[in-house]
C-alpha positions in Angstrom: -23.5 93.5 -25.4 -24.2 95.7 -22.3 -22.5 95.4 -19.0 -24.5 94.3 -15.9 -24.9 97.5 -14.3 -25.7 97.6 -10.5 -25.9 100.7 -8.3 -27.1 100.2 -4.7 -28.5 102.5 -2.1 -25.9 101.5 0.7 -27.5 103.3 3.5 -31.1 101.8 2.8 -30.7 98.5 4.7 -29.1 100.0 7.7 -31.5 102.9 7.9 -34.7 101.2 6.8 -36.6 97.9 7.3 -37.7 97.0 3.8 -41.1 95.4 3.8 -41.6 95.1 0.1 -39.7 95.5 -3.3 -40.9 96.7 -6.5 -39.3 97.0 -9.9 -40.0 100.1 -12.0 -39.1 102.0 -15.1 -37.7 105.4 -14.9 -38.2 108.2 -17.5 -34.4 109.1 -18.5 -32.8 111.1 -20.8 -30.2 109.5 -23.4 -27.0 111.0 -21.5 -28.5 109.7 -18.2 -28.9 106.4 -19.7 -25.2 106.2 -20.8 -23.9 107.4 -17.5 -26.0 104.9 -15.7 -24.6 102.2 -18.0 -21.2 103.3 -16.8 -22.1 103.1 -13.1 -22.0 106.7 -12.6 -24.8 107.4 -10.2 -25.6 107.4 -6.2 -29.1 106.7 -4.6 -28.0 107.8 -1.1 -30.5 110.3 0.2 -33.1 109.9 -2.6 -36.8 109.1 -2.0 -39.9 108.3 -4.0 -42.6 110.9 -3.9 -46.3 110.3 -5.0 -47.9 113.6 -6.4 -51.4 112.8 -7.5 -51.7 109.8 -9.6 -47.9 109.8 -10.4 -44.6 108.7 -8.9 -41.4 110.5 -8.9 -37.9 109.8 -7.9 -36.4 112.8 -6.0 -32.8 113.4 -5.2 -31.1 110.7 -7.1 -27.9 111.7 -8.5 -26.8 110.7 -12.0 -23.5 112.2 -13.0 -23.0 114.0 -16.4 -22.2 111.8 -19.0 -18.7 113.1 -20.1 -19.3 113.0 -24.1 -22.9 115.0 -23.8 -23.5 118.5 -24.0 -24.2 119.9 -20.3 -25.7 123.2 -20.8 -29.0 122.4 -19.2 -28.1 119.3 -17.0 -29.2 118.9 -13.5 -27.6 115.8 -12.1 -30.4 115.5 -9.3 -33.5 116.4 -11.3 -36.9 114.7 -10.5 -37.4 111.7 -12.6 -40.7 110.2 -13.4 -41.3 106.6 -12.5 -43.4 104.2 -14.5 -46.0 102.4 -12.6 -49.3 101.4 -13.3 -52.2 103.4 -11.7 -53.1 100.5 -9.4 -49.5 100.0 -8.3 -49.3 103.7 -7.5 -52.6 103.7 -5.6 -51.6 100.8 -3.5 -48.4 102.3 -2.6 -50.1 105.5 -1.7 -52.5 103.7 0.6 -49.4 102.0 2.3 -47.8 105.2 3.0 -50.9 106.9 4.1 -51.7 104.1 6.5 -48.6 105.7 8.6 -45.0 105.5 9.3 -43.9 104.1 5.8 -41.8 105.7 3.2 -40.8 104.6 -0.3 -36.9 104.6 -1.1 -35.0 103.5 -4.2 -32.8 100.5 -3.5 -30.8 100.0 -6.7 -30.5 100.7 -10.3 -29.7 97.5 -12.5 -30.2 96.5 -16.1 -32.4 93.7 -17.5 -31.4 93.3 -21.1 -31.4 96.5 -22.7 -33.7 98.2 -20.3 -32.5 100.1 -17.0 -34.8 99.4 -14.1 -35.1 100.7 -10.6 -35.8 98.6 -7.6 -37.6 100.6 -4.9 -38.8 99.5 -1.5 -41.8 100.2 0.8 -39.8 100.8 4.1 -40.1 101.7 7.6 -37.4 103.9 9.0 -35.3 102.4 11.8 -34.9 104.4 15.1 -31.1 105.1 16.1 -30.9 102.5 18.8 -32.5 99.8 16.1 -29.4 100.7 13.8 -27.1 100.2 16.8 -28.5 96.8 17.6 -28.2 95.8 14.1 -24.5 96.9 13.7 -23.9 95.0 17.3 -25.5 91.8 15.8 -23.4 92.0 12.6 -20.2 92.6 14.4 -20.9 89.8 16.8 -21.7 87.4 13.8 -18.7 88.6 12.1 -16.4 87.8 15.4 -18.1 84.2 15.8 -17.3 83.5 12.0 -13.7 84.6 12.6 -13.2 82.6 15.6 -14.6 79.3 14.2 -13.2 79.9 10.7 -10.4 77.0 11.2 -12.1 74.9 13.7 -15.1 73.6 12.0 -14.6 70.7 9.5 
């Protein structure tokens, strides 16, 4: 039985406004699969690039698997994403329409397969990030004040 692995891109929700999510497969090597199942990866700073009629994950970091031979291993190598041509075309149109990017949100397992959740996102401006943090802090403070008072 495989463990439920879930590796999230922590900066995605604060830096981007996610408009649509999609589940995709990724072409991985055996040691990369083992490393991911162990939870040894980071998605911070990674993005999805569409080249021609194919999509690629760029800048995702999968740490070397400790029991594999590491001569030619590049933890940040560009990995091909498995999507239908129609999906790739639709994503390309959304990006070309302006202001949007595709970012990886999280790695997870479904049964025996490893999937990547990607999101079509709009980048947030610095002041929008600050407003989001203020709202979160205010909500947290209100919850703290009313914790023992509401029955």
